[in-house]
TORVEXNU-796572 format. One record per residue: residue in three letters; x, y, z of N, C-alpha, C in turn; residue number from 0. Coordinates in steps of 0.05 Angstrom, whole numbers, plus 5000, padded with zeros to 4 digits. Each point is the difference from the previous one (the first is absolute). Layout:
REM residues N
+------+------+------+------+------+------+------+------+------+------+--------+
: mifi :  nc1 :  nc2 :  nc3 : cac1 : cac2 : cac3 :  cc1 :  cc2 :  cc3 : markol :
+------+------+------+------+------+------+------+------+------+------+--------+
:  ALA :    X :    Y :    Z :    X :    Y :    Z :    X :    Y :    Z :    NUM :
...
+------+------+------+------+------+------+------+------+------+------+--------+
This chain:
REM residues 218
+------+------+------+------+------+------+------+------+------+------+--------+
: mifi :  nc1 :  nc2 :  nc3 : cac1 : cac2 : cac3 :  cc1 :  cc2 :  cc3 : markol :
+------+------+------+------+------+------+------+------+------+------+--------+
:  UNK : 4675 : 5735 : 5303 : 4981 : 5017 : 5013 : 4972 : 4990 : 4993 :      0 :
:  UNK : 4983 : 4994 : 5020 : 4973 : 4990 : 4995 : 4982 : 5021 : 4987 :      1 :
:  UNK : 4981 : 4991 : 4984 : 4981 : 5018 : 4988 : 4981 : 5011 : 5021 :      2 :
:  UNK : 4997 : 5026 : 5001 : 4983 : 5012 : 5020 : 4971 : 5004 : 4989 :      3 :
:  UNK : 4981 : 4998 : 5018 : 4972 : 5006 : 4994 : 4994 : 5025 : 5016 :      4 :
:  UNK : 5004 : 5024 : 4988 : 4996 : 5025 : 5015 : 4972 : 5001 : 5013 :      5 :
:  UNK : 4999 : 5006 : 5026 : 4974 : 5001 : 5013 : 4983 : 5023 : 4991 :      6 :
:  UNK : 4974 : 4995 : 4998 : 4981 : 5022 : 4995 : 4993 : 5013 : 5027 :      7 :
:  UNK : 4985 : 5021 : 5000 : 4991 : 5012 : 5025 : 4983 : 4980 : 5016 :      8 :
:  UNK : 4987 : 4982 : 4986 : 4983 : 4980 : 5014 : 5016 : 4977 : 5012 :      9 :
:  UNK : 5022 : 4993 : 4988 : 5015 : 4977 : 5009 : 5025 : 5007 : 5016 :     10 :
:  UNK : 5007 : 5025 : 5002 : 5023 : 5008 : 5015 : 4995 : 4994 : 5030 :     11 :
:  UNK : 5018 : 4985 : 5012 : 4997 : 4992 : 5028 : 5010 : 5022 : 5018 :     12 :
:  UNK : 4983 : 5009 : 5017 : 5006 : 5023 : 5018 : 5006 : 4991 : 5029 :     13 :
:  UNK : 4987 : 4980 : 5009 : 5005 : 4989 : 5027 : 5020 : 4978 : 4998 :     14 :
:  UNK : 5021 : 5001 : 5017 : 5022 : 4980 : 4999 : 5012 : 4999 : 4972 :     15 :
:  UNK : 5005 : 5023 : 4989 : 5009 : 5002 : 4972 : 5027 : 4986 : 4996 :     16 :
:  UNK : 5015 : 4995 : 5022 : 5025 : 4986 : 4997 : 4996 : 4971 : 4992 :     17 :
:  UNK : 4976 : 4990 : 5003 : 4994 : 4972 : 4992 : 4991 : 4999 : 4971 :     18 :
:  UNK : 4997 : 5022 : 4987 : 4990 : 5001 : 4972 : 5020 : 4991 : 4980 :     19 :
:  UNK : 4990 : 4986 : 4980 : 5016 : 4992 : 4977 : 4983 : 5004 : 4975 :     20 :
:  UNK : 5013 : 5009 : 4979 : 4986 : 5005 : 4975 : 5013 : 4987 : 4976 :     21 :
:  UNK : 5019 : 4982 : 5005 : 5013 : 4988 : 4977 : 4985 : 4976 : 4990 :     22 :
:  UNK : 5001 : 4997 : 4974 : 4984 : 4980 : 4985 : 5007 : 4971 : 5008 :     23 :
:  UNK : 5026 : 4995 : 5004 : 5009 : 4973 : 5006 : 4988 : 4990 : 5026 :     24 :
:  UNK : 5000 : 5017 : 5021 : 4989 : 4992 : 5025 : 4970 : 4996 : 4998 :     25 :
:  UNK : 4986 : 5018 : 4986 : 4971 : 4997 : 4996 : 4994 : 4974 : 4987 :     26 :
:  UNK : 5014 : 4993 : 4979 : 4995 : 4975 : 4986 : 5005 : 4976 : 5017 :     27 :
:  UNK : 5021 : 5000 : 5016 : 5007 : 4978 : 5017 : 4978 : 4994 : 5020 :     28 :
:  UNK : 4989 : 5021 : 5013 : 4979 : 4996 : 5019 : 4975 : 4989 : 4987 :     29 :
:  UNK : 4992 : 5011 : 4977 : 4977 : 4991 : 4986 : 5003 : 4971 : 4991 :     30 :
:  UNK : 5024 : 4993 : 4992 : 5004 : 4973 : 4990 : 5000 : 4979 : 5023 :     31 :
:  UNK : 5004 : 5009 : 5024 : 4999 : 4981 : 5023 : 4972 : 4998 : 5011 :     32 :
:  UNK : 4984 : 5021 : 4996 : 4973 : 5000 : 5011 : 4981 : 4982 : 4984 :     33 :
:  UNK : 4982 : 4987 : 5014 : 4979 : 4984 : 4988 : 4973 : 5013 : 4999 :     34 :
:  UNK : 4996 : 5019 : 5020 : 4974 : 5012 : 5003 : 5004 : 5030 : 5003 :     35 :
:  UNK : 4981 : 5015 : 4989 : 5000 : 5029 : 5004 : 4972 : 5008 : 5012 :     36 :
:  UNK : 4998 : 5025 : 5008 : 4974 : 5010 : 5009 : 4993 : 5024 : 4982 :     37 :
:  UNK : 4976 : 5000 : 4989 : 4992 : 5021 : 4982 : 4979 : 5017 : 5013 :     38 :
:  UNK : 5006 : 5026 : 5003 : 4981 : 5019 : 5012 : 4986 : 5016 : 4978 :     39 :
:  UNK : 4974 : 5003 : 5003 : 4984 : 5017 : 4982 : 4975 : 5010 : 5014 :     40 :
:  UNK : 4986 : 5018 : 4987 : 4976 : 5011 : 5013 : 4976 : 4995 : 4981 :     41 :
:  UNK : 4978 : 4991 : 5012 : 4976 : 4996 : 4985 : 4977 : 5014 : 5015 :     42 :
:  UNK : 4988 : 5020 : 4988 : 4978 : 5015 : 5012 : 5008 : 5010 : 5028 :     43 :
:  UNK : 5024 : 5013 : 5001 : 5010 : 5012 : 5024 : 5008 : 4980 : 5022 :     44 :
:  UNK : 4999 : 4974 : 4994 : 5008 : 4980 : 5019 : 5026 : 4988 : 4992 :     45 :
:  UNK : 5021 : 5003 : 5017 : 5026 : 4988 : 4994 : 4999 : 4969 : 5003 :     46 :
:  UNK : 5014 : 4986 : 4982 : 5004 : 4972 : 5002 : 5029 : 4993 : 4996 :     47 :
:  UNK : 5009 : 4979 : 5013 : 5027 : 4990 : 4996 : 4998 : 4969 : 4997 :     48 :
:  UNK : 5007 : 4991 : 4976 : 4996 : 4972 : 4993 : 5027 : 4986 : 4995 :     49 :
:  UNK : 5005 : 4977 : 5013 : 5024 : 4985 : 4994 : 4997 : 4984 : 4974 :     50 :
:  UNK : 5022 : 4998 : 4985 : 4999 : 4985 : 4975 : 5028 : 4993 : 4991 :     51 :
:  UNK : 5003 : 4982 : 4981 : 5026 : 4992 : 4990 : 5012 : 5023 : 4984 :     52 :
:  UNK : 5026 : 5000 : 4998 : 5014 : 5021 : 4985 : 5023 : 4987 : 4985 :     53 :
:  UNK : 5006 : 5011 : 4976 : 5023 : 4991 : 4985 : 5012 : 5025 : 4985 :     54 :
:  UNK : 5026 : 4999 : 4996 : 5013 : 5022 : 4986 : 5011 : 4991 : 4973 :     55 :
:  UNK : 4997 : 5017 : 4980 : 5013 : 4996 : 4975 : 5013 : 5027 : 4993 :     56 :
:  UNK : 5027 : 5001 : 4999 : 5014 : 5025 : 4995 : 4991 : 5022 : 5019 :     57 :
:  UNK : 4991 : 5022 : 4989 : 4994 : 5023 : 5017 : 4970 : 5003 : 5007 :     58 :
:  UNK : 4986 : 4977 : 4999 : 4971 : 5000 : 5007 : 4994 : 4977 : 5019 :     59 :
:  UNK : 4980 : 5004 : 5017 : 4990 : 4978 : 5016 : 4972 : 4994 : 4990 :     60 :
:  UNK : 4992 : 4974 : 5004 : 4975 : 4991 : 4989 : 4983 : 4988 : 5022 :     61 :
:  UNK : 4974 : 5004 : 4999 : 4981 : 4986 : 5017 : 4979 : 4988 : 4981 :     62 :
:  UNK : 4985 : 4980 : 5010 : 4980 : 4987 : 4984 : 4978 : 4989 : 5017 :     63 :
:  UNK : 4978 : 4992 : 4987 : 4978 : 4988 : 5014 : 4976 : 4997 : 4981 :     64 :
:  UNK : 4977 : 4993 : 5012 : 4976 : 4997 : 4984 : 4992 : 5026 : 4986 :     65 :
:  UNK : 4989 : 4997 : 4977 : 4991 : 5024 : 4985 : 4976 : 5013 : 5013 :     66 :
:  UNK : 4987 : 4986 : 5018 : 4977 : 5012 : 5014 : 5009 : 5013 : 5027 :     67 :
:  UNK : 5025 : 4999 : 5006 : 5010 : 5013 : 5025 : 4994 : 5029 : 5000 :     68 :
:  UNK : 4988 : 5010 : 5022 : 4995 : 5029 : 5003 : 5025 : 5016 : 4999 :     69 :
:  UNK : 5021 : 4990 : 5015 : 5025 : 5015 : 5001 : 5012 : 5003 : 4972 :     70 :
:  UNK : 5001 : 4978 : 4985 : 5013 : 5001 : 4974 : 4984 : 5016 : 4980 :     71 :
:  UNK : 4974 : 4999 : 5003 : 4983 : 5017 : 4982 : 5005 : 5030 : 5005 :     72 :
:  UNK : 5001 : 5008 : 5026 : 5005 : 5028 : 5006 : 5027 : 5009 : 4991 :     73 :
:  UNK : 5021 : 4983 : 5006 : 5027 : 5008 : 4993 : 5003 : 5001 : 4969 :     74 :
:  UNK : 4987 : 4982 : 4986 : 5001 : 5001 : 4971 : 4988 : 5025 : 4988 :     75 :
:  UNK : 4981 : 5012 : 5016 : 4987 : 5025 : 4991 : 5017 : 5025 : 5006 :     76 :
:  UNK : 5023 : 4996 : 5013 : 5018 : 5022 : 5006 : 5000 : 5010 : 5028 :     77 :
:  UNK : 4986 : 4987 : 5018 : 5001 : 5008 : 5028 : 5028 : 4998 : 5011 :     78 :
:  UNK : 5009 : 5019 : 5015 : 5028 : 4999 : 5011 : 5002 : 4977 : 5020 :     79 :
:  UNK : 5025 : 4990 : 5002 : 5005 : 4978 : 5019 : 5026 : 5004 : 5015 :     80 :
:  UNK : 5002 : 4987 : 5023 : 5025 : 4999 : 5015 : 5006 : 4971 : 5005 :     81 :
:  UNK : 5022 : 4990 : 4990 : 5008 : 4972 : 5003 : 5024 : 4999 : 5019 :     82 :
:  UNK : 4998 : 4983 : 5020 : 5021 : 4998 : 5020 : 5009 : 4971 : 5002 :     83 :
:  UNK : 5026 : 4997 : 5005 : 5013 : 4974 : 5005 : 5017 : 5003 : 5025 :     84 :
:  UNK : 4999 : 4981 : 5018 : 5017 : 5001 : 5024 : 5012 : 4972 : 5005 :     85 :
:  UNK : 5026 : 4999 : 5003 : 5015 : 4976 : 5008 : 5009 : 5004 : 5029 :     86 :
:  UNK : 4990 : 4984 : 5018 : 5008 : 5003 : 5028 : 5025 : 4983 : 5005 :     87 :
:  UNK : 5022 : 5013 : 5008 : 5025 : 4986 : 5003 : 5008 : 4994 : 5029 :     88 :
:  UNK : 4987 : 5013 : 5019 : 5007 : 4995 : 5028 : 4986 : 5017 : 5019 :     89 :
:  UNK : 4999 : 4991 : 5025 : 4989 : 5015 : 5022 : 5023 : 5012 : 5016 :     90 :
:  UNK : 5001 : 5026 : 5002 : 5021 : 5014 : 5014 : 4993 : 5003 : 5029 :     91 :
:  UNK : 5014 : 4986 : 5017 : 4994 : 4999 : 5029 : 5018 : 5019 : 5014 :     92 :
:  UNK : 4990 : 5024 : 5007 : 5016 : 5020 : 5013 : 4998 : 4998 : 5030 :     93 :
:  UNK : 5014 : 5017 : 5014 : 5000 : 5000 : 5029 : 4976 : 5014 : 5012 :     94 :
:  UNK : 4984 : 5012 : 4983 : 4975 : 5013 : 5008 : 4979 : 4993 : 4980 :     95 :
:  UNK : 4975 : 4999 : 5008 : 4978 : 4994 : 4981 : 4999 : 5022 : 4979 :     96 :
:  UNK : 5005 : 5025 : 5008 : 4998 : 5022 : 4982 : 5020 : 4998 : 4976 :     97 :
:  UNK : 5024 : 4990 : 5006 : 5021 : 4999 : 4979 : 4999 : 4974 : 4984 :     98 :
:  UNK : 4983 : 4981 : 5009 : 4998 : 4975 : 4985 : 4985 : 5005 : 4973 :     99 :
:  UNK : 5007 : 4984 : 4980 : 4989 : 5005 : 4974 : 5002 : 4974 : 4983 :    100 :
:  UNK : 5000 : 5004 : 4974 : 5003 : 4978 : 4981 : 5020 : 5007 : 4978 :    101 :
:  UNK : 5014 : 4980 : 4990 : 5016 : 5003 : 4976 : 4983 : 4992 : 4976 :    102 :
:  UNK : 5000 : 5016 : 4979 : 4983 : 4994 : 4977 : 5011 : 5013 : 4975 :    103 :
:  UNK : 4990 : 4991 : 4978 : 5004 : 5012 : 4974 : 4973 : 5004 : 4987 :    104 :
:  UNK : 4993 : 5025 : 4992 : 4974 : 5005 : 4989 : 5001 : 5018 : 4975 :    105 :
:  UNK : 4980 : 4996 : 4983 : 4997 : 5016 : 4976 : 4972 : 5011 : 4999 :    106 :
:  UNK : 4998 : 5025 : 4992 : 4974 : 5013 : 4996 : 5000 : 5010 : 4971 :    107 :
:  UNK : 4978 : 4993 : 4986 : 4997 : 5007 : 4972 : 4974 : 5015 : 4997 :    108 :
:  UNK : 5001 : 5024 : 4988 : 4976 : 5016 : 4994 : 4996 : 5001 : 4970 :    109 :
:  UNK : 4975 : 5001 : 4992 : 4995 : 5004 : 4971 : 4973 : 4989 : 4992 :    110 :
:  UNK : 4997 : 5000 : 4974 : 4975 : 4990 : 4987 : 5007 : 4976 : 4983 :    111 :
:  UNK : 4981 : 4982 : 4997 : 5005 : 4975 : 4987 : 4997 : 5002 : 4969 :    112 :
:  UNK : 5014 : 4982 : 4987 : 4995 : 4996 : 4971 : 4990 : 4972 : 4997 :    113 :
:  UNK : 4979 : 4996 : 4984 : 4990 : 4973 : 4995 : 5017 : 4986 : 4980 :    114 :
:  UNK : 5006 : 4975 : 5005 : 5018 : 4984 : 4984 : 4984 : 4981 : 4983 :    115 :
:  UNK : 5008 : 4997 : 4974 : 4985 : 4982 : 4983 : 5020 : 4986 : 4980 :    116 :
:  UNK : 4989 : 4982 : 4984 : 5017 : 4987 : 4979 : 5022 : 4983 : 5012 :    117 :
:  UNK : 5022 : 5000 : 4985 : 5023 : 4983 : 5009 : 5012 : 5010 : 5026 :    118 :
:  UNK : 4998 : 5026 : 5006 : 5011 : 5009 : 5025 : 4984 : 4989 : 5023 :    119 :
:  UNK : 4974 : 4996 : 4996 : 4983 : 4989 : 5021 : 5009 : 4971 : 5006 :    120 :
:  UNK : 5004 : 4985 : 4979 : 5009 : 4972 : 5004 : 5027 : 4999 : 5013 :    121 :
:  UNK : 5018 : 5017 : 4991 : 5027 : 5002 : 5012 : 4999 : 5007 : 5030 :    122 :
:  UNK : 4983 : 5019 : 5007 : 4998 : 5008 : 5028 : 4987 : 4978 : 5017 :    123 :
:  UNK : 4981 : 4985 : 4990 : 4988 : 4978 : 5015 : 5021 : 4979 : 5005 :    124 :
:  UNK : 5017 : 4994 : 4980 : 5022 : 4981 : 5004 : 5020 : 5011 : 5021 :    125 :
:  UNK : 5003 : 5026 : 5000 : 5019 : 5012 : 5020 : 4990 : 4995 : 5029 :    126 :
:  UNK : 4974 : 5001 : 5004 : 4989 : 4994 : 5027 : 5008 : 4971 : 5008 :    127 :
:  UNK : 4996 : 4981 : 4981 : 5006 : 4972 : 5006 : 5030 : 4997 : 5006 :    128 :
:  UNK : 5017 : 5012 : 4983 : 5029 : 4997 : 5003 : 5010 : 5014 : 5025 :    129 :
:  UNK : 4986 : 5022 : 5008 : 5008 : 5014 : 5024 : 4997 : 4983 : 5025 :    130 :
:  UNK : 4978 : 4985 : 5000 : 4994 : 4983 : 5023 : 5016 : 4974 : 4999 :    131 :
:  UNK : 5001 : 4988 : 4976 : 5013 : 4974 : 4997 : 5016 : 5000 : 4974 :    132 :
:  UNK : 5025 : 5009 : 5000 : 5017 : 5000 : 4976 : 5001 : 4973 : 4987 :    133 :
:  UNK : 4995 : 4999 : 4974 : 5001 : 4975 : 4985 : 4972 : 4987 : 4996 :    134 :
:  UNK : 4980 : 5011 : 5013 : 4974 : 4987 : 4999 : 4985 : 5003 : 4974 :    135 :
:  UNK : 5004 : 5022 : 4986 : 4985 : 5005 : 4976 : 5006 : 4979 : 4978 :    136 :
:  UNK : 5024 : 4989 : 5000 : 5007 : 4980 : 4980 : 4987 : 4973 : 5006 :    137 :
:  UNK : 4988 : 4997 : 5024 : 4989 : 4974 : 5009 : 4970 : 4999 : 4999 :    138 :
:  UNK : 4986 : 5022 : 5001 : 4971 : 5000 : 5001 : 4988 : 5007 : 4973 :    139 :
:  UNK : 4975 : 4994 : 4996 : 4987 : 5006 : 4975 : 4997 : 5031 : 4997 :    140 :
:  UNK : 5001 : 5010 : 4976 : 4996 : 5029 : 4997 : 4971 : 5008 : 5007 :    141 :
:  UNK : 4997 : 5025 : 5008 : 4973 : 5010 : 5006 : 4983 : 4999 : 4975 :    142 :
:  UNK : 4975 : 4992 : 5003 : 4981 : 4999 : 4978 : 4990 : 5028 : 4994 :    143 :
:  UNK : 4991 : 5006 : 4975 : 4990 : 5026 : 4994 : 4979 : 5011 : 5018 :    144 :
:  UNK : 4982 : 4982 : 5009 : 4978 : 5009 : 5018 : 5011 : 5007 : 5027 :    145 :
:  UNK : 5021 : 4987 : 5009 : 5013 : 5006 : 5025 : 5014 : 5027 : 4999 :    146 :
:  UNK : 5013 : 5005 : 4978 : 5013 : 5026 : 4996 : 4979 : 5023 : 4998 :    147 :
:  UNK : 4978 : 4994 : 4986 : 4979 : 5020 : 4997 : 4987 : 5006 : 5027 :    148 :
:  UNK : 5000 : 4981 : 5018 : 4987 : 5004 : 5026 : 5018 : 5014 : 5020 :    149 :
:  UNK : 5024 : 5006 : 4992 : 5020 : 5012 : 5018 : 5007 : 5028 : 4990 :    150 :
:  UNK : 5001 : 5019 : 5019 : 5009 : 5027 : 4994 : 5029 : 5003 : 5011 :    151 :
:  UNK : 5017 : 5011 : 4984 : 5028 : 5006 : 5008 : 5005 : 5030 : 4997 :    152 :
:  UNK : 5010 : 5011 : 5021 : 5007 : 5029 : 5001 : 5030 : 5003 : 5006 :    153 :
:  UNK : 5011 : 5021 : 4989 : 5028 : 5006 : 5006 : 5003 : 5028 : 5010 :    154 :
:  UNK : 5020 : 5004 : 5017 : 5006 : 5027 : 5011 : 5029 : 5006 : 4996 :    155 :
:  UNK : 5005 : 5024 : 4991 : 5028 : 5009 : 4997 : 5013 : 5004 : 5027 :    156 :
:  UNK : 5026 : 4995 : 5002 : 5015 : 5005 : 5024 : 5012 : 5028 : 5001 :    157 :
:  UNK : 4992 : 5017 : 4981 : 5012 : 5027 : 4998 : 4994 : 5017 : 5025 :    158 :
:  UNK : 4978 : 4993 : 5014 : 4994 : 5016 : 5025 : 4999 : 4980 : 5023 :    159 :
:  UNK : 5024 : 4994 : 5010 : 5002 : 4980 : 5022 : 5023 : 5008 : 5018 :    160 :
:  UNK : 4999 : 4988 : 5024 : 5021 : 5005 : 5020 : 5004 : 4976 : 5017 :    161 :
:  UNK : 5024 : 4998 : 5011 : 5008 : 4977 : 5017 : 5008 : 5011 : 5028 :    162 :
:  UNK : 4993 : 4984 : 5020 : 5009 : 5006 : 5027 : 5012 : 4975 : 5012 :    163 :
:  UNK : 5024 : 5001 : 5010 : 5014 : 4977 : 5012 : 5009 : 5007 : 5028 :    164 :
:  UNK : 4991 : 4983 : 5019 : 5009 : 5002 : 5027 : 5016 : 4975 : 5007 :    165 :
:  UNK : 5024 : 5003 : 5010 : 5017 : 4976 : 5005 : 5019 : 5007 : 5023 :    166 :
:  UNK : 5012 : 4979 : 5011 : 5020 : 5003 : 5021 : 4989 : 4997 : 5028 :    167 :
:  UNK : 5018 : 5003 : 5020 : 4992 : 4995 : 5028 : 4984 : 5024 : 5011 :    168 :
:  UNK : 4989 : 4996 : 5024 : 4984 : 5022 : 5012 : 5017 : 5025 : 5005 :    169 :
:  UNK : 4986 : 5022 : 4999 : 5013 : 5026 : 5007 : 4986 : 5010 : 5025 :    170 :
:  UNK : 5014 : 4997 : 5023 : 4988 : 5007 : 5026 : 5009 : 5028 : 5009 :    171 :
:  UNK : 4986 : 5010 : 5020 : 5009 : 5025 : 5013 : 5026 : 4993 : 5014 :    172 :
:  UNK : 5017 : 5020 : 5002 : 5027 : 4996 : 5011 : 4999 : 4987 : 5028 :    173 :
:  UNK : 4983 : 5009 : 5017 : 4998 : 4990 : 5027 : 4992 : 4971 : 5001 :    174 :
:  UNK : 4984 : 4991 : 4979 : 4989 : 4973 : 5000 : 5022 : 4979 : 4994 :    175 :
:  UNK : 5022 : 5008 : 4989 : 5021 : 4981 : 4994 : 5013 : 4988 : 5026 :    176 :
:  UNK : 4994 : 5012 : 5022 : 5010 : 4989 : 5026 : 4980 : 4980 : 5011 :    177 :
:  UNK : 4978 : 4996 : 4986 : 4979 : 4981 : 5010 : 5009 : 4971 : 4999 :    178 :
:  UNK : 4989 : 4984 : 5018 : 5005 : 4971 : 5001 : 4981 : 4984 : 4982 :    179 :
:  UNK : 4983 : 5015 : 4986 : 4980 : 4987 : 4983 : 5013 : 4991 : 4973 :    180 :
:  UNK : 4993 : 4975 : 4991 : 5011 : 4991 : 4975 : 4990 : 5017 : 4977 :    181 :
:  UNK : 5017 : 5004 : 4980 : 4992 : 5015 : 4976 : 5013 : 4988 : 4976 :    182 :
:  UNK : 4988 : 5003 : 4977 : 5011 : 4989 : 4975 : 4979 : 4998 : 4979 :    183 :
:  UNK : 5003 : 4981 : 4981 : 4982 : 4997 : 4978 : 4992 : 4971 : 4997 :    184 :
:  UNK : 4974 : 4995 : 4997 : 4990 : 4973 : 4993 : 4996 : 4999 : 4970 :    185 :
:  UNK : 5017 : 4987 : 4985 : 4997 : 4999 : 4971 : 4975 : 4984 : 4992 :    186 :
:  UNK : 4987 : 5009 : 4980 : 4976 : 4986 : 4989 : 5003 : 4995 : 4970 :    187 :
:  UNK : 4990 : 4977 : 4991 : 5000 : 4995 : 4972 : 4977 : 4981 : 4993 :    188 :
:  UNK : 4991 : 5002 : 4975 : 4978 : 4983 : 4990 : 5013 : 4976 : 4987 :    189 :
:  UNK : 4993 : 4976 : 5010 : 5011 : 4975 : 4989 : 4978 : 4981 : 4993 :    190 :
:  UNK : 5005 : 4982 : 4981 : 4980 : 4981 : 4992 : 5005 : 4973 : 5014 :    191 :
:  UNK : 4979 : 4984 : 5002 : 5003 : 4973 : 5011 : 4998 : 4980 : 4977 :    192 :
:  UNK : 4999 : 4974 : 5007 : 4999 : 4979 : 4980 : 4974 : 5002 : 4984 :    193 :
:  UNK : 5001 : 5001 : 4973 : 4975 : 5000 : 4984 : 4982 : 4977 : 5007 :    194 :
:  UNK : 4974 : 5004 : 5002 : 4981 : 4980 : 5006 : 4985 : 4992 : 4975 :    195 :
:  UNK : 5001 : 4975 : 4991 : 4987 : 4992 : 4976 : 4970 : 5001 : 5002 :    196 :
:  UNK : 4987 : 5007 : 4978 : 4971 : 4999 : 4998 : 4991 : 4971 : 5004 :    197 :
:  UNK : 4979 : 4996 : 5017 : 4990 : 4972 : 5004 : 4991 : 4987 : 4974 :    198 :
:  UNK : 4993 : 5016 : 4980 : 4992 : 4989 : 4974 : 5022 : 4997 : 4980 :    199 :
:  UNK : 5025 : 5005 : 5009 : 5023 : 4998 : 4982 : 5003 : 4972 : 4989 :    200 :
:  UNK : 5005 : 4996 : 4974 : 5003 : 4974 : 4989 : 5025 : 4986 : 5012 :    201 :
:  UNK : 4998 : 4975 : 5004 : 5022 : 4985 : 5011 : 5025 : 5000 : 4982 :    202 :
:  UNK : 5023 : 5002 : 5012 : 5025 : 4999 : 4984 : 5011 : 5027 : 4993 :    203 :
:  UNK : 4984 : 5022 : 5005 : 5010 : 5027 : 4993 : 5018 : 5009 : 5023 :    204 :
:  UNK : 5025 : 5005 : 4993 : 5020 : 5009 : 5019 : 5000 : 5030 : 5003 :    205 :
:  UNK : 5011 : 5009 : 5022 : 5003 : 5029 : 5004 : 5019 : 5011 : 4978 :    206 :
:  UNK : 4992 : 5020 : 4985 : 5018 : 5011 : 4979 : 5025 : 5012 : 5011 :    207 :
:  UNK : 5021 : 5000 : 4984 : 5026 : 5010 : 5010 : 4999 : 5029 : 5008 :    208 :
:  UNK : 4983 : 5016 : 4987 : 4999 : 5028 : 5007 : 4986 : 5006 : 5027 :    209 :
:  UNK : 4989 : 4978 : 5012 : 4989 : 5003 : 5027 : 5017 : 4988 : 5021 :    210 :
:  UNK : 5022 : 4987 : 4992 : 5017 : 4986 : 5019 : 5011 : 5018 : 5022 :    211 :
:  UNK : 5005 : 5025 : 4993 : 5012 : 5018 : 5020 : 4980 : 5007 : 5022 :    212 :
:  UNK : 4974 : 4993 : 4997 : 4981 : 5005 : 5021 : 5000 : 4980 : 5023 :    213 :
:  UNK : 5016 : 4979 : 4996 : 5003 : 4980 : 5022 : 5017 : 5012 : 5022 :    214 :
:  UNK : 4991 : 4998 : 5025 : 5016 : 5011 : 5022 : 5027 : 4987 : 5002 :    215 :
:  UNK : 5020 : 5015 : 5008 : 5027 : 4989 : 5003 : 5000 : 4981 : 5024 :    216 :
:  UNK : 5015 : 4978 : 4996 : 5002 : 4980 : 5022 : 5025 : 5004 : 5016 :    217 :
+------+------+------+------+------+------+------+------+------+------+--------+
C-alpha cells in the first residue's frame, strides 16, 4: 500500500477529482522525471511565476540560484510559494474540439521555504547536478567556497502537495463516436540529441560513458 500524503484544504483537488493522486510514490516519480519547475510568489501585490531547476531529496524539493535573486530573497524570508511541475505526455485528439485535451502528470506544492546551509547545501547542489546528468559530480571539480557562498539553496516540504494525472484515449460525446473524424492520442516525450562538444574542448577528450545514452538510436 503506497504512503499517502493526505490533502489539505488548499491542495484537495475539487475539479476533475477523479484525476487526483495523493500517494508519495507517484509524487516522487513525477518530480524525479522533471527537470524544471515554475515557482509562483507575490511581491508588492504583483504575482510572478519563475521557471527554475528542481531536485528532490527524500520528502523535500530544492531550488537554487544567485543569492541576489529577488525571488530567493523573498522566499527565504518566509513568503508563501506555489511550485508546479508538469510532464506533458500526449495530445488527446477527440472527435470534437471541445473534447480534445492533453495527457499529463502534474504536481502542485504549497508552502514556505527553509534556507539550506552547511553540508546539506553542498549535498543539495550535487543533487541538482546528478538529477540532470547522473555520474557527473564524480567527474567535475567541486564547487569553490565562494561559489557556494554566492548561491542560495531553499527547500520545500512535500507535506502539502497534490498530483493530477490525465491519461488514456479521448472521451467523446456518445453521438460523436459515429463521426468519420480521426481520433486518438499523439504521444509526446522529451528526448536528448547527440551531445555537442565545446569548441574549446581539449583534443583527445572523449564523451564520458555516463553521457553515452544521449546518443540517438540508429
